[in-house]
N, C-alpha and C positions, 0 to 999 in steps of 0.2 A: 148239425153240428158241423162247422170246419176245421180240416184235420189239426190235430196238435203234436208237436215232436216229441213223443214219448220216451222219458229214459227208463230203462229197467234198472232198478234197487242192485245196487253194488252185492246186499246182502244175501239176493236170492240166487247167486252161482248159478248154475244150468239146471235147477230142480223146474219142476213146472207149477208149481208156486209162486206168480212175483208178482211183483208190486211195479206198476208202471208211476211217473210222474211227470205231468208235463206245466210249463206256467207260459200261458199265450198271451200275459201280460203281467205286469208291477203287482198289479194289486188279487192277483187269482191263480189258486194253483188246483190242478185237479189231479186226482187219483185212481185208477184201476186194476185193477188183480185179472189176470191171465186167466181164472177159471173162467168170469165173466164179462169181459172188454164192454159189454155195452152197458155195464152198470159202472156210471160215473159219480166221484164222488167232489164235491166243488167247495172250496175254499179259501180262506186269508192266509197269506205266511204267517200272520201274528195269532191267529187262530193253530194254524199246524204247530206253528210252534210251543202256544200254550201245552195243545195236547201232546205230544213228543217229550214237553217237560214234566209233564202228568206223570204217563208213563215211566220216565226215567225217575222219579220220587216216588213212585207206586202205590200212587192214588188210587190206580183201577185194581189190584192185586187181589182185593177181595170179590173179584168177579170171576176171578181163576179155583175152577177146582183142582183140590189139590189131589 
């Protein structure tokens, strides 16, 4: 896999649990976590946008144990 220019999420701060994002081209978004950087999730900008909007709308709240 070619190297990508990974950017750390600004919400990660200086902690150990960081999310990194790369956009190798206009149709691809790659995500990885600092704890397991060899695992990379690949998606499209449209799918990532829909996922983030779903999170903000609370569509996944039922999956969280209180």
